[in-house]
Chimera marker file (.cmm) of the C-alpha trace (Angstrom):
<marker_set name="trace">
<marker id="1" x="-96.324" y="-29.090" z="-32.735" r="1" g="1" b="0" radius="0.5"/>
<marker id="2" x="-93.923" y="-26.558" z="-31.246" r="1" g="1" b="0" radius="0.5"/>
<marker id="3" x="-91.026" y="-28.499" z="-32.738" r="1" g="1" b="0" radius="0.5"/>
<marker id="4" x="-92.080" y="-27.290" z="-36.174" r="1" g="1" b="0" radius="0.5"/>
<marker id="5" x="-91.985" y="-23.691" z="-34.941" r="1" g="1" b="0" radius="0.5"/>
<marker id="6" x="-88.465" y="-24.104" z="-33.544" r="1" g="1" b="0" radius="0.5"/>
<marker id="7" x="-87.363" y="-25.931" z="-36.694" r="1" g="1" b="0" radius="0.5"/>
<marker id="8" x="-88.870" y="-23.226" z="-38.877" r="1" g="1" b="0" radius="0.5"/>
<marker id="9" x="-87.062" y="-20.474" z="-37.005" r="1" g="1" b="0" radius="0.5"/>
<marker id="10" x="-83.822" y="-22.460" z="-37.242" r="1" g="1" b="0" radius="0.5"/>
<marker id="11" x="-84.298" y="-22.851" z="-41.000" r="1" g="1" b="0" radius="0.5"/>
<marker id="12" x="-84.978" y="-19.126" z="-41.351" r="1" g="1" b="0" radius="0.5"/>
<marker id="13" x="-81.702" y="-18.353" z="-39.544" r="1" g="1" b="0" radius="0.5"/>
<marker id="14" x="-79.554" y="-20.667" z="-41.726" r="1" g="1" b="0" radius="0.5"/>
<marker id="15" x="-78.779" y="-18.021" z="-44.420" r="1" g="1" b="0" radius="0.5"/>
<marker id="16" x="-77.810" y="-15.529" z="-41.713" r="1" g="1" b="0" radius="0.5"/>
<marker id="17" x="-75.466" y="-17.979" z="-39.987" r="1" g="1" b="0" radius="0.5"/>
<marker id="18" x="-73.786" y="-19.008" z="-43.233" r="1" g="1" b="0" radius="0.5"/>
<marker id="19" x="-73.275" y="-15.371" z="-44.200" r="1" g="1" b="0" radius="0.5"/>
<marker id="20" x="-71.563" y="-14.538" z="-40.918" r="1" g="1" b="0" radius="0.5"/>
<marker id="21" x="-69.477" y="-17.703" z="-40.940" r="1" g="1" b="0" radius="0.5"/>
<marker id="22" x="-67.950" y="-16.725" z="-44.284" r="1" g="1" b="0" radius="0.5"/>
<marker id="23" x="-68.931" y="-19.944" z="-46.005" r="1" g="1" b="0" radius="0.5"/>
<marker id="24" x="-68.528" y="-19.498" z="-49.738" r="1" g="1" b="0" radius="0.5"/>
<marker id="25" x="-70.919" y="-21.648" z="-51.718" r="1" g="1" b="0" radius="0.5"/>
<marker id="26" x="-73.748" y="-20.302" z="-53.859" r="1" g="1" b="0" radius="0.5"/>
<marker id="27" x="-76.522" y="-18.659" z="-51.854" r="1" g="1" b="0" radius="0.5"/>
<marker id="28" x="-79.335" y="-20.524" z="-53.589" r="1" g="1" b="0" radius="0.5"/>
<marker id="29" x="-79.278" y="-23.700" z="-51.435" r="1" g="1" b="0" radius="0.5"/>
<marker id="30" x="-79.436" y="-21.661" z="-48.258" r="1" g="1" b="0" radius="0.5"/>
<marker id="31" x="-82.235" y="-19.519" z="-49.674" r="1" g="1" b="0" radius="0.5"/>
<marker id="32" x="-84.250" y="-22.705" z="-50.284" r="1" g="1" b="0" radius="0.5"/>
<marker id="33" x="-83.736" y="-23.708" z="-46.658" r="1" g="1" b="0" radius="0.5"/>
<marker id="34" x="-84.697" y="-20.247" z="-45.406" r="1" g="1" b="0" radius="0.5"/>
<marker id="35" x="-87.882" y="-20.169" z="-47.470" r="1" g="1" b="0" radius="0.5"/>
<marker id="36" x="-88.803" y="-23.644" z="-46.253" r="1" g="1" b="0" radius="0.5"/>
<marker id="37" x="-88.515" y="-22.287" z="-42.706" r="1" g="1" b="0" radius="0.5"/>
<marker id="38" x="-91.104" y="-19.661" z="-43.590" r="1" g="1" b="0" radius="0.5"/>
<marker id="39" x="-93.432" y="-22.424" z="-44.749" r="1" g="1" b="0" radius="0.5"/>
<marker id="40" x="-92.870" y="-24.369" z="-41.505" r="1" g="1" b="0" radius="0.5"/>
<marker id="41" x="-93.807" y="-21.317" z="-39.436" r="1" g="1" b="0" radius="0.5"/>
<marker id="42" x="-96.822" y="-20.718" z="-41.692" r="1" g="1" b="0" radius="0.5"/>
<marker id="43" x="-97.875" y="-24.340" z="-41.234" r="1" g="1" b="0" radius="0.5"/>
<marker id="44" x="-97.579" y="-23.967" z="-37.467" r="1" g="1" b="0" radius="0.5"/>
<marker id="45" x="-99.710" y="-20.838" z="-37.481" r="1" g="1" b="0" radius="0.5"/>
<marker id="46" x="-102.342" y="-22.414" z="-39.710" r="1" g="1" b="0" radius="0.5"/>
<marker id="47" x="-102.487" y="-25.478" z="-37.443" r="1" g="1" b="0" radius="0.5"/>
<marker id="48" x="-104.024" y="-23.356" z="-34.679" r="1" g="1" b="0" radius="0.5"/>
<marker id="49" x="-107.660" y="-24.371" z="-34.420" r="1" g="1" b="0" radius="0.5"/>
<marker id="50" x="-110.684" y="-22.161" z="-34.997" r="1" g="1" b="0" radius="0.5"/>
<marker id="51" x="-114.213" y="-22.639" z="-33.686" r="1" g="1" b="0" radius="0.5"/>
<marker id="52" x="-115.831" y="-22.230" z="-37.113" r="1" g="1" b="0" radius="0.5"/>
<marker id="53" x="-116.096" y="-25.606" z="-38.854" r="1" g="1" b="0" radius="0.5"/>
<marker id="54" x="-115.452" y="-24.584" z="-42.436" r="1" g="1" b="0" radius="0.5"/>
<marker id="55" x="-112.568" y="-22.278" z="-41.473" r="1" g="1" b="0" radius="0.5"/>
<marker id="56" x="-110.989" y="-25.066" z="-39.436" r="1" g="1" b="0" radius="0.5"/>
<marker id="57" x="-111.177" y="-27.420" z="-42.434" r="1" g="1" b="0" radius="0.5"/>
<marker id="58" x="-109.586" y="-24.878" z="-44.776" r="1" g="1" b="0" radius="0.5"/>
<marker id="59" x="-106.726" y="-24.024" z="-42.396" r="1" g="1" b="0" radius="0.5"/>
<marker id="60" x="-106.068" y="-27.724" z="-41.736" r="1" g="1" b="0" radius="0.5"/>
<marker id="61" x="-105.658" y="-28.400" z="-45.462" r="1" g="1" b="0" radius="0.5"/>
<marker id="62" x="-103.508" y="-25.283" z="-45.935" r="1" g="1" b="0" radius="0.5"/>
<marker id="63" x="-101.340" y="-26.315" z="-42.975" r="1" g="1" b="0" radius="0.5"/>
<marker id="64" x="-100.679" y="-29.730" z="-44.490" r="1" g="1" b="0" radius="0.5"/>
<marker id="65" x="-99.839" y="-28.186" z="-47.866" r="1" g="1" b="0" radius="0.5"/>
<marker id="66" x="-97.504" y="-25.688" z="-46.175" r="1" g="1" b="0" radius="0.5"/>
<marker id="67" x="-95.661" y="-28.464" z="-44.336" r="1" g="1" b="0" radius="0.5"/>
<marker id="68" x="-95.272" y="-30.455" z="-47.556" r="1" g="1" b="0" radius="0.5"/>
<marker id="69" x="-93.848" y="-27.426" z="-49.398" r="1" g="1" b="0" radius="0.5"/>
<marker id="70" x="-91.532" y="-26.768" z="-46.442" r="1" g="1" b="0" radius="0.5"/>
<marker id="71" x="-90.180" y="-30.311" z="-46.426" r="1" g="1" b="0" radius="0.5"/>
<marker id="72" x="-89.662" y="-30.322" z="-50.192" r="1" g="1" b="0" radius="0.5"/>
<marker id="73" x="-87.753" y="-27.031" z="-50.006" r="1" g="1" b="0" radius="0.5"/>
<marker id="74" x="-85.668" y="-28.279" z="-47.090" r="1" g="1" b="0" radius="0.5"/>
<marker id="75" x="-84.756" y="-31.503" z="-48.886" r="1" g="1" b="0" radius="0.5"/>
<marker id="76" x="-83.861" y="-29.692" z="-52.121" r="1" g="1" b="0" radius="0.5"/>
<marker id="77" x="-81.753" y="-27.082" z="-50.314" r="1" g="1" b="0" radius="0.5"/>
<marker id="78" x="-79.973" y="-29.661" z="-48.171" r="1" g="1" b="0" radius="0.5"/>
<marker id="79" x="-79.078" y="-31.948" z="-51.068" r="1" g="1" b="0" radius="0.5"/>
<marker id="80" x="-78.018" y="-29.007" z="-53.248" r="1" g="1" b="0" radius="0.5"/>
<marker id="81" x="-75.862" y="-27.579" z="-50.452" r="1" g="1" b="0" radius="0.5"/>
<marker id="82" x="-74.281" y="-30.969" z="-49.772" r="1" g="1" b="0" radius="0.5"/>
<marker id="83" x="-73.413" y="-31.377" z="-53.450" r="1" g="1" b="0" radius="0.5"/>
<marker id="84" x="-71.801" y="-27.920" z="-53.445" r="1" g="1" b="0" radius="0.5"/>
<marker id="85" x="-69.731" y="-28.832" z="-50.384" r="1" g="1" b="0" radius="0.5"/>
<marker id="86" x="-68.653" y="-32.257" z="-51.649" r="1" g="1" b="0" radius="0.5"/>
<marker id="87" x="-67.632" y="-31.046" z="-55.097" r="1" g="1" b="0" radius="0.5"/>
<marker id="88" x="-66.154" y="-27.767" z="-53.854" r="1" g="1" b="0" radius="0.5"/>
<marker id="89" x="-68.384" y="-25.433" z="-55.863" r="1" g="1" b="0" radius="0.5"/>
<marker id="90" x="-67.525" y="-21.849" z="-54.897" r="1" g="1" b="0" radius="0.5"/>
<marker id="91" x="-69.761" y="-18.830" z="-55.254" r="1" g="1" b="0" radius="0.5"/>
<marker id="92" x="-69.194" y="-16.309" z="-58.003" r="1" g="1" b="0" radius="0.5"/>
<marker id="93" x="-68.967" y="-13.298" z="-55.688" r="1" g="1" b="0" radius="0.5"/>
<marker id="94" x="-68.561" y="-9.961" z="-57.451" r="1" g="1" b="0" radius="0.5"/>
<marker id="95" x="-65.890" y="-7.718" z="-56.006" r="1" g="1" b="0" radius="0.5"/>
<link id1="1" id2="2" r="1" g="1" b="0" radius="0.2"/>
<link id1="2" id2="3" r="1" g="1" b="0" radius="0.2"/>
<link id1="3" id2="4" r="1" g="1" b="0" radius="0.2"/>
<link id1="4" id2="5" r="1" g="1" b="0" radius="0.2"/>
<link id1="5" id2="6" r="1" g="1" b="0" radius="0.2"/>
<link id1="6" id2="7" r="1" g="1" b="0" radius="0.2"/>
<link id1="7" id2="8" r="1" g="1" b="0" radius="0.2"/>
<link id1="8" id2="9" r="1" g="1" b="0" radius="0.2"/>
<link id1="9" id2="10" r="1" g="1" b="0" radius="0.2"/>
<link id1="10" id2="11" r="1" g="1" b="0" radius="0.2"/>
<link id1="11" id2="12" r="1" g="1" b="0" radius="0.2"/>
<link id1="12" id2="13" r="1" g="1" b="0" radius="0.2"/>
<link id1="13" id2="14" r="1" g="1" b="0" radius="0.2"/>
<link id1="14" id2="15" r="1" g="1" b="0" radius="0.2"/>
<link id1="15" id2="16" r="1" g="1" b="0" radius="0.2"/>
<link id1="16" id2="17" r="1" g="1" b="0" radius="0.2"/>
<link id1="17" id2="18" r="1" g="1" b="0" radius="0.2"/>
<link id1="18" id2="19" r="1" g="1" b="0" radius="0.2"/>
<link id1="19" id2="20" r="1" g="1" b="0" radius="0.2"/>
<link id1="20" id2="21" r="1" g="1" b="0" radius="0.2"/>
<link id1="21" id2="22" r="1" g="1" b="0" radius="0.2"/>
<link id1="22" id2="23" r="1" g="1" b="0" radius="0.2"/>
<link id1="23" id2="24" r="1" g="1" b="0" radius="0.2"/>
<link id1="24" id2="25" r="1" g="1" b="0" radius="0.2"/>
<link id1="25" id2="26" r="1" g="1" b="0" radius="0.2"/>
<link id1="26" id2="27" r="1" g="1" b="0" radius="0.2"/>
<link id1="27" id2="28" r="1" g="1" b="0" radius="0.2"/>
<link id1="28" id2="29" r="1" g="1" b="0" radius="0.2"/>
<link id1="29" id2="30" r="1" g="1" b="0" radius="0.2"/>
<link id1="30" id2="31" r="1" g="1" b="0" radius="0.2"/>
<link id1="31" id2="32" r="1" g="1" b="0" radius="0.2"/>
<link id1="32" id2="33" r="1" g="1" b="0" radius="0.2"/>
<link id1="33" id2="34" r="1" g="1" b="0" radius="0.2"/>
<link id1="34" id2="35" r="1" g="1" b="0" radius="0.2"/>
<link id1="35" id2="36" r="1" g="1" b="0" radius="0.2"/>
<link id1="36" id2="37" r="1" g="1" b="0" radius="0.2"/>
<link id1="37" id2="38" r="1" g="1" b="0" radius="0.2"/>
<link id1="38" id2="39" r="1" g="1" b="0" radius="0.2"/>
<link id1="39" id2="40" r="1" g="1" b="0" radius="0.2"/>
<link id1="40" id2="41" r="1" g="1" b="0" radius="0.2"/>
<link id1="41" id2="42" r="1" g="1" b="0" radius="0.2"/>
<link id1="42" id2="43" r="1" g="1" b="0" radius="0.2"/>
<link id1="43" id2="44" r="1" g="1" b="0" radius="0.2"/>
<link id1="44" id2="45" r="1" g="1" b="0" radius="0.2"/>
<link id1="45" id2="46" r="1" g="1" b="0" radius="0.2"/>
<link id1="46" id2="47" r="1" g="1" b="0" radius="0.2"/>
<link id1="47" id2="48" r="1" g="1" b="0" radius="0.2"/>
<link id1="48" id2="49" r="1" g="1" b="0" radius="0.2"/>
<link id1="49" id2="50" r="1" g="1" b="0" radius="0.2"/>
<link id1="50" id2="51" r="1" g="1" b="0" radius="0.2"/>
<link id1="51" id2="52" r="1" g="1" b="0" radius="0.2"/>
<link id1="52" id2="53" r="1" g="1" b="0" radius="0.2"/>
<link id1="53" id2="54" r="1" g="1" b="0" radius="0.2"/>
<link id1="54" id2="55" r="1" g="1" b="0" radius="0.2"/>
<link id1="55" id2="56" r="1" g="1" b="0" radius="0.2"/>
<link id1="56" id2="57" r="1" g="1" b="0" radius="0.2"/>
<link id1="57" id2="58" r="1" g="1" b="0" radius="0.2"/>
<link id1="58" id2="59" r="1" g="1" b="0" radius="0.2"/>
<link id1="59" id2="60" r="1" g="1" b="0" radius="0.2"/>
<link id1="60" id2="61" r="1" g="1" b="0" radius="0.2"/>
<link id1="61" id2="62" r="1" g="1" b="0" radius="0.2"/>
<link id1="62" id2="63" r="1" g="1" b="0" radius="0.2"/>
<link id1="63" id2="64" r="1" g="1" b="0" radius="0.2"/>
<link id1="64" id2="65" r="1" g="1" b="0" radius="0.2"/>
<link id1="65" id2="66" r="1" g="1" b="0" radius="0.2"/>
<link id1="66" id2="67" r="1" g="1" b="0" radius="0.2"/>
<link id1="67" id2="68" r="1" g="1" b="0" radius="0.2"/>
<link id1="68" id2="69" r="1" g="1" b="0" radius="0.2"/>
<link id1="69" id2="70" r="1" g="1" b="0" radius="0.2"/>
<link id1="70" id2="71" r="1" g="1" b="0" radius="0.2"/>
<link id1="71" id2="72" r="1" g="1" b="0" radius="0.2"/>
<link id1="72" id2="73" r="1" g="1" b="0" radius="0.2"/>
<link id1="73" id2="74" r="1" g="1" b="0" radius="0.2"/>
<link id1="74" id2="75" r="1" g="1" b="0" radius="0.2"/>
<link id1="75" id2="76" r="1" g="1" b="0" radius="0.2"/>
<link id1="76" id2="77" r="1" g="1" b="0" radius="0.2"/>
<link id1="77" id2="78" r="1" g="1" b="0" radius="0.2"/>
<link id1="78" id2="79" r="1" g="1" b="0" radius="0.2"/>
<link id1="79" id2="80" r="1" g="1" b="0" radius="0.2"/>
<link id1="80" id2="81" r="1" g="1" b="0" radius="0.2"/>
<link id1="81" id2="82" r="1" g="1" b="0" radius="0.2"/>
<link id1="82" id2="83" r="1" g="1" b="0" radius="0.2"/>
<link id1="83" id2="84" r="1" g="1" b="0" radius="0.2"/>
<link id1="84" id2="85" r="1" g="1" b="0" radius="0.2"/>
<link id1="85" id2="86" r="1" g="1" b="0" radius="0.2"/>
<link id1="86" id2="87" r="1" g="1" b="0" radius="0.2"/>
<link id1="87" id2="88" r="1" g="1" b="0" radius="0.2"/>
<link id1="88" id2="89" r="1" g="1" b="0" radius="0.2"/>
<link id1="89" id2="90" r="1" g="1" b="0" radius="0.2"/>
<link id1="90" id2="91" r="1" g="1" b="0" radius="0.2"/>
<link id1="91" id2="92" r="1" g="1" b="0" radius="0.2"/>
<link id1="92" id2="93" r="1" g="1" b="0" radius="0.2"/>
<link id1="93" id2="94" r="1" g="1" b="0" radius="0.2"/>
<link id1="94" id2="95" r="1" g="1" b="0" radius="0.2"/>
</marker_set>
């Protein structure tokens, strides 16, 4: 369970690391990965159990949905970023 928290924080830090490394592909793929990290952390926080039965059921369902959205965003961002790297798509930075 804590692996998702560490993975979420790592995904959140991806846009920051790419910015400081000077990597020049469009920012959108890395934004998808960063947002998916937010959903992983949200899923981790919602997976914490409550004593109230109905609240536990709602947070369990929301946690699963959050993880699914996180994985979809991570897959989309990773494939999009890989395509940009393979085909050499550069960002259109304004000077």
